C-alpha positions in Angstrom: -7.0 -24.6 -1.8 -8.3 -21.2 -2.7 -6.3 -19.5 0.0 -3.2 -21.3 -1.0 -3.7 -20.3 -4.6 -4.3 -16.7 -3.5 -1.0 -16.7 -1.6 1.0 -18.2 -4.5 -0.7 -15.6 -6.8 0.5 -12.8 -4.6 4.1 -14.1 -4.4 4.3 -14.3 -8.2 2.9 -10.8 -8.6 5.2 -7.8 -9.2 4.0 -6.3 -5.9 5.5 -9.1 -3.9 8.9 -7.5 -4.4 7.9 -4.9 -1.8 7.8 -7.5 1.0 11.5 -7.4 1.7 11.8 -3.5 2.1 8.7 -3.5 4.3 10.0 -6.3 6.6 13.4 -4.6 6.7 11.9 -1.3 7.9 9.7 -3.1 10.5 12.6 -5.1 11.8 14.8 -2.1 12.2 12.2 -0.2 14.1 11.3 -3.1 16.4 15.0 -3.3 17.3 15.1 0.4 18.3 11.7 1.4 19.6 12.6 1.0 23.3 16.1 2.5 23.3 17.2 5.7 25.0 13.8 7.2 26.0 11.0 9.5 25.1 11.8 12.2 22.7 11.3 15.9 23.8 8.5 16.5 21.2 6.8 13.2 22.1 6.3 14.5 25.7 4.8 17.7 24.4 2.6 15.8 21.9 1.3 13.7 24.8 0.5 16.8 26.7 -1.4 18.1 23.6 -3.3 14.9 23.3 -4.6 15.4 26.9 -6.0 18.7 25.7 -7.7 17.9 22.3 -8.4 21.0 20.2 -8.9 22.0 16.5 -5.4 23.3 16.4 -2.1 24.0 18.3 0.4 26.8 18.0 2.9 24.7 16.2 0.8 22.2 14.3 -2.7 21.3 13.1 -4.8 18.7 15.0 -4.7 15.5 13.1 -1.6 13.8 14.4 -2.5 14.8 18.0 -5.9 13.2 17.5 -4.3 10.0 16.2 -1.9 10.0 19.2 -4.9 10.3 21.6 -6.5 7.3 19.9 -3.4 5.2 20.1 -3.0 6.0 23.8 -6.5 5.0 24.5 -6.1 1.7 22.7 -2.4 0.8 23.3 -1.2 3.0 26.2 1.7 5.3 26.6 4.7 3.1 26.1 7.4 4.1 23.5 6.4 1.1 21.4 2.7 2.0 21.4 3.1 5.7 20.4 5.8 4.9 17.8 3.9 2.1 16.1 1.6 4.2 14.0 4.4 6.5 12.6 6.3 3.3 11.6 3.3 2.0 9.8 2.9 5.3 8.0 6.5 4.8 6.9 5.6 1.3 5.7 2.8 2.8 3.6 5.2 5.3 2.1 7.5 2.4 1.1 4.7 0.6 -0.7 3.5 3.8 -2.4 7.1 4.4 -3.7 7.0 1.0 -5.3 3.5 1.6 -6.7 4.6 4.9 -8.2 7.5 3.1 -9.9 5.1 0.6 -11.3 2.7 3.4 -12.5 5.7 5.0 -14.3 6.3 1.7 -16.2 8.8 0.2 -13.9 9.1 -3.6 -13.5 10.0 -5.7 -10.5 13.5 -4.3 -10.1 12.4 -0.6 -10.3 9.6 -1.2 -7.8 11.9 -3.1 -5.4 14.7 -0.5 -5.6 12.3 2.4 -5.1 10.8 0.8 -2.0 14.2 -0.3 -0.7 15.7 3.2 -1.1 12.8 4.8 0.8 13.1 2.1 3.5 16.8 2.8 4.1 17.0 6.6 3.5 18.2 8.0 6.8 15.6 10.8 6.8 12.7 8.4 6.3 13.9 6.0 8.9 14.3 8.8 11.4 11.1 10.8 10.6 8.9 7.8 10.2 9.1 5.6 13.3 12.0 6.8 15.5 9.6 8.8 17.5 6.0 10.1 17.2 5.6 13.2 15.2 3.5 14.6 12.4 6.5 14.2 10.0 5.9 10.5 9.6 2.3 11.1 8.4 3.5 14.0 6.3 5.7 11.6 4.3 2.7 9.3 3.8 0.4 12.1 2.6 3.0 13.4 0.2 3.6 9.9 -1.2 -0.2 9.3 -1.4 -0.8 12.6 -3.2 2.2 11.9 -5.5 0.8 8.5 -6.4 -2.6 9.9 -7.1 -1.3 12.7 -9.3 0.8 10.3 -11.4 -2.1 8.0 -11.8 -4.5 10.8 -12.7 -2.2 12.3 -15.4 -0.9 9.1 -16.9 -4.4 7.6 -17.3 -6.4 10.8 -17.5 -8.4 9.5 -14.4 -9.9 12.9 -13.6 -12.5 11.3 -11.4 -9.7 10.8 -8.8 -9.2 14.6 -8.3 -11.8 14.6 -5.5 -9.9 11.8 -3.8 -6.8 13.8 -4.2 -8.5 16.7 -2.6 -9.5 14.6 0.4 -5.9 13.5 0.8 -4.7 17.1 0.6 -7.2 18.3 3.2 -6.3 15.5 5.6 -2.6 16.1 5.0 -2.9 19.8 5.7 -4.7 18.9 9.0 -1.5 17.0 9.8 1.1 19.5 8.7 1.1 22.7 6.7 4.0 21.7 4.5 1.7 19.8 2.2 0.7 23.3 1.1 4.1 23.4 -0.7 3.0 20.3 -2.6 -0.1 22.2 -3.8 1.7 25.3 -4.8 4.4 23.4 -6.6 1.8 21.2 -8.3 -0.2 24.2 -9.6 3.0 25.9 -10.9 4.1 22.7 -12.6 0.8 22.2 -14.2 0.7 25.8 -15.5 4.1 25.4 -17.0 3.3 22.2 -19.0 0.7 20.7 -21.2 -0.8 19.0 -18.2 -2.4 22.4 -17.4 -5.6 21.1 -18.9 -6.4 19.4 -15.6 -6.8 22.8 -14.0 -9.8 23.4 -16.2 -11.7 20.3 -15.3 -14.7 20.3 -12.9 -13.2 17.4 -11.0 -10.1 19.3 -10.1 -12.1 22.1 -8.5 -14.3 19.7 -6.7 -11.2 18.2 -5.2 -10.0 21.7 -4.3 -13.3 22.4 -2.6 -13.1 19.2 -0.6 -9.6 20.0 0.6 -10.7 23.5 1.7 -13.7 22.1 3.6 -11.7 19.5 5.4 -9.1 22.1 6.4 -11.6 24.8 7.3 -12.2 23.9 11.0 -8.5 24.5 11.7 -8.5 27.8 9.7 -11.4 29.0 11.9 -9.4 28.0 15.0 -6.5 30.0 13.7 -8.8 33.0 13.2 -10.3 32.6 16.7 -6.9 32.4 18.5 -5.2 35.2 16.6 -3.2 33.2 14.0 -0.6 31.8 16.4 0.8 29.4 13.8 1.8 32.3 11.5 3.8 33.9 14.3 5.3 30.5 15.2 6.5 29.9 11.6 7.8 33.4 11.2 9.8 33.2 14.5 11.2 29.7 13.7 12.4 30.9 10.3 14.0 34.1 11.7 15.4 33.0 15.1 15.5 29.2 15.3 16.4 27.5 12.0 20.1 27.6 10.9 20.4 29.6 7.7 21.9 27.5 4.9 23.4 28.4 1.6 22.0 26.8 -1.6 25.1 24.5 -1.7 24.7 23.5 2.0 20.9 22.9 1.6 21.5 20.7 -1.5 24.3 18.8 0.2 22.0 18.0 3.1 19.5 16.6 0.6 22.2 14.1 -0.5 22.9 13.1 3.1 19.2 12.8 4.1 18.4 10.3 1.3 21.8 8.7 1.3 24.9 9.3 -0.8 24.5 5.9 -2.5 20.9 6.8 -3.4 21.7 10.3 -4.7 22.2 9.3 -8.3 18.7 7.7 -8.2 16.8 10.8 -7.2 19.0 13.1 -9.3 18.3 11.0 -12.4 14.7 10.8 -11.3 14.5 14.6 -11.7 16.2 14.4 -15.0 13.7 11.7 -16.0 10.8 14.1 -15.5 12.5 16.9 -17.5 14.2 15.0 -20.4 13.3 11.3 -20.6 10.7 10.6 -23.3 8.7 8.4 -20.9 8.6 11.3 -18.4 7.4 13.9 -20.8 3.8 13.8 -19.7 4.9 14.2 -16.1 7.3 17.1 -16.6 5.2 19.2 -14.2 6.6 17.1 -11.4 10.1 18.3 -12.2 8.9 21.9 -12.1 7.1 21.1 -8.9 10.4 20.1 -7.3 12.2 23.2 -8.5 9.4 25.5 -7.3 9.3 23.9 -3.8 13.1 24.1 -3.5 13.1 27.8 -4.3 10.3 28.6 -1.9 11.9 26.6 1.0 15.2 28.3 0.4 13.6 31.7 0.4 11.8 30.9 3.7 15.0 29.6 5.4 13.3 26.2 5.9 15.1 23.2 7.5 16.6 20.9 4.9 14.4 18.0 5.9 11.3 19.9 5.0 11.9 19.0 1.4 12.3 15.3 2.1 8.7 14.1 1.5 9.0 14.9 -2.2 11.7 12.3 -2.8 9.6 9.1 -3.1 8.4 10.6 -6.4 11.9 11.2 -7.6 13.2 7.9 -6.4 10.4 6.1 -8.2 11.2 7.8 -11.5 15.0 7.3 -10.9 14.7 3.6 -10.5 12.7 3.3 -13.7 15.5 5.2 -15.4 18.1 2.9 -14.1 16.0 -0.2 -14.9 15.7 0.9 -18.5 19.4 1.6 -18.7 20.2 -1.8 -17.1 18.4 -3.7 -19.9 21.1 -2.7 -22.4 23.9 -5.1 -22.8 26.9 -3.0 -21.6 24.9 -1.7 -18.6 23.5 -5.0 -17.2 25.8 -4.7 -14.2 24.2 -1.5 -13.2 21.1 -2.9 -11.6 22.8 -5.2 -9.1 25.4 -2.6 -8.5 22.8 0.1 -7.7 20.9 -2.3 -5.4 24.1 -3.3 -3.5 25.1 0.4 -3.1 21.7 1.3 -1.7 21.8 -1.6 0.8 25.4 -1.1 2.0 25.2 2.7 2.1 21.8 2.6 3.9 22.9 0.1 6.5 26.0 2.0 7.3 23.9 5.0 8.4 21.1 3.1 10.1 22.6 3.6 13.6 22.8 7.4 12.9 19.1 7.5 11.9 17.6 5.3 14.6 18.9 4.1 17.9 19.6 0.4 17.1 22.9 0.5 19.1 23.3 1.0 22.9 24.6 4.4 23.7 28.3 3.5 24.4 28.4 1.5 21.1 26.8 4.4 19.2 29.3 6.9 20.5 32.1 4.6 19.3 30.4 4.1 15.9 29.9 7.9 15.5 33.6 8.4 16.1 34.5 5.6 13.7 32.4 7.2 11.0 33.7 10.7 11.8 30.1 11.7 11.8 29.4 15.3 12.8 25.8 15.9 13.8 24.2 18.4 11.5 23.1 21.7 13.1 19.6 22.5 11.9 18.9 24.9 14.8 20.9 27.7 16.4 21.3 25.9 19.7 24.7 24.5 20.7 25.1 20.8 20.1 26.6 18.3 22.5 28.3 14.9 21.9 25.0 13.5 20.4 23.0 14.7 17.5 19.9 16.6 18.6 17.5 13.8 17.6 19.2 11.5 20.2 20.2 14.1 22.8 16.5 15.1 23.2 15.8 11.5 24.4 17.8 11.9 27.6 17.3 13.3 31.1 13.6 13.8 31.3 12.7 11.2 34.0 15.7 12.4 36.1 14.7 16.0 35.7 11.1 15.3 36.9 12.5 13.4 39.9 14.7 16.4 40.9 11.6 18.6 40.8 9.7 16.1 42.9 12.4 16.2 45.6 12.0 19.9 45.8 8.3 19.7 45.8 8.3 17.1 48.6 10.2 19.5 50.9 7.2 21.9 50.8 4.5 21.8 53.4 1.1 20.5 52.3 -0.2 24.1 52.2 2.7 25.3 50.0 2.3 22.3 47.7 -1.3 23.2 47.1 -0.2 26.7 46.1 2.9 25.7 44.1 3.5 26.4 40.4 6.1 24.5 38.4 7.4 26.8 35.7 9.6 25.5 32.9 11.4 27.3 30.0 10.4 25.0 27.1 7.8 22.5 26.1 10.1 19.6 26.5 10.7 20.3 30.2 7.0 21.0 30.7 6.0 17.8 28.9 8.5 15.9 31.1 6.9 17.3 34.3 3.4 16.5 33.0 4.2 12.9 32.0 6.8 11.7 34.5 5.5 13.8 37.3 2.3 11.8 37.6 3.9 9.2 39.8 5.0 12.0 42.2 1.6 13.8 42.1 3.2 16.9 40.7 0.9 19.7 39.5 0.8 20.3 35.7 3.6 22.4 34.4 3.2 26.1 33.4 5.3 27.3 30.5 5.3 30.2 28.0 6.5 28.0 25.1 4.1 27.3 22.2 0.8 25.9 23.2 1.6 25.8 26.9 1.3 29.6 26.7 -2.3 29.3 25.3 -3.1 26.9 28.1 -2.3 29.6 30.6 -1.1 29.5 34.3 -4.3 28.2 36.0 -4.9 31.2 38.2 -1.7 30.8 40.3 -1.7 33.2 43.2 2.1 33.9 43.3 3.1 32.4 46.6 5.4 29.4 45.8 7.1 28.4 42.5 9.7 25.9 41.3 11.3 27.5 38.3 14.0 26.7 35.7 16.7 29.4 35.5 16.7 31.5 32.3 20.2 30.3 31.4 23.0 27.9 32.5 24.6 30.9 34.3 23.3 30.3 37.8 24.2 33.7 39.2 22.5 35.5 36.2 19.4 33.3 36.6 19.2 34.1 40.3 19.5 37.8 39.7 16.9 37.6 37.0 14.4 35.8 39.3 15.1 38.2 42.2 13.5 40.9 40.1 10.2 39.1 40.4 10.4 37.2 43.8 11.1 38.2 47.4 12.9 34.9 48.1 15.0 32.9 45.5 16.8 29.7 46.5 18.9 27.5 44.2 17.3 24.1 45.0 19.0 21.8 42.4 20.9 21.7 39.1 20.3 19.4 36.2 22.9 16.7 35.5 22.3 15.7 31.8 25.6 15.0 30.1 24.0 13.4 27.0 21.2 15.9 26.6 21.3 19.2 24.6 23.8 21.4 26.4 21.3 24.0 27.3 19.5 21.4 29.5 22.7 20.4 31.4 23.8 22.2 34.5 20.6 24.3 34.6 19.5 25.7 37.9 16.1 24.8 39.3 15.0 27.5 41.8 12.5 27.5 44.6 10.9 30.9 44.8 8.4 32.5 47.1 6.2 35.6 47.0 6.1 37.0 43.5 6.3 40.8 43.5 4.0 41.3 40.5 1.0 39.3 39.4 1.9 36.8 36.8 -1.1 38.0 34.7 0.7 41.3 34.3 3.7 39.8 32.6 2.1 36.7 31.0 2.1 38.3 27.5 5.9 38.8 27.8 6.4 35.1 28.6 5.0 34.0 25.2 7.5 32.1 23.1 6.1 30.9 19.7 9.0 29.2 17.9 
């Protein structure tokens, strides 16, 4: 009887409205987990989890440690490694609803905030489509946002140490939470909430965050600050430069056109609504982070983790407005728009459709994949294109490897041009007994080349121009043979029709040019 009453009590509570958005997200991901294949970055992250460390060139260690734990418990299947990111996305949905509640929102505001986060294309895609630190980043931003709102609205300064722990762990997951901290401090300084900066508990929280993050900082010092070089190169050479108008338009697309009024009025709520006056620092926080990211030529989606805080306040705004007689239609209309608009773009965000059906749907929508990097795009957006070709690529390398004598196999190096190719060799090459890949890209460069003697190598060409690749390799090897070409029509174009060469007798020791091979981007 007690359990029954407990269940009924929960269903009657305001929090129960979060059940539908949570189950919607879980259902969508269960329908898409196994489609297409492993994502390029997943293969690299798996390789990183086989070499646990306090840091990596392109990320701190927390997400990789979590991946290692998941692999030990559940294995390497796409479902296993994508489950935890999806659950982090579920937690972000719940936190959005709780933020709306903390801001004074009722059942409708909590439901709409959670629903909008559940269906926003960027959150669907970055929290469950594949394993990455982005899913956990969304969770840490949402958790930090919830704690800040609770601390300031209730003067619960005792929670600043908890906030510090969340920040420290979040920084161990992804550096972008540092933008949250900078924006928060600027926002506090610009408003009456600055009093929190002068409390002992705030600085205890800051100390906890620093101590949690310190081991990674020491790793950076020891290895020569590779992540700083990585971020500088990505900003200068990899990310597509965007104008302010283009950057803001992508914000609309990431959260959903139908949901745009919610976060826009959520920002207005913090600046101008009488209920949001005590939280005006969150409005300044958004503006500060936006300016910094634009100055650093950041990818548009880097700003996305801040939106649960704006969606929460925006739903409270519309709930209050919908209580007035002439505006009662607004609440059901907003909910319907979010659902319809969100469901239309679900196939674009996560692979719920088989590939032929998706291509037809993409054409029907007239959807043009956004170009966030300088690389040429193919018929698929990059987040789908990078799920194709990896097993076939490893199989082609295995065919070349099997042609070698046992002596040559024992002396063979497989050298790739990026961490996706290297990760594919390491992961799919296990069943062919291929040696671990060598690569100059990101952390593969730090892992080195294993003392290779220079006798036999299977190498990717430097470009899709087969003749140019051959001439380039002939500068370094006595014998260069085009052994195979990749056939990946759905992959990123630079992976298709690439030459794979069998080379013998390197003219110069690899150690003499290894520094030149380093690619941190």
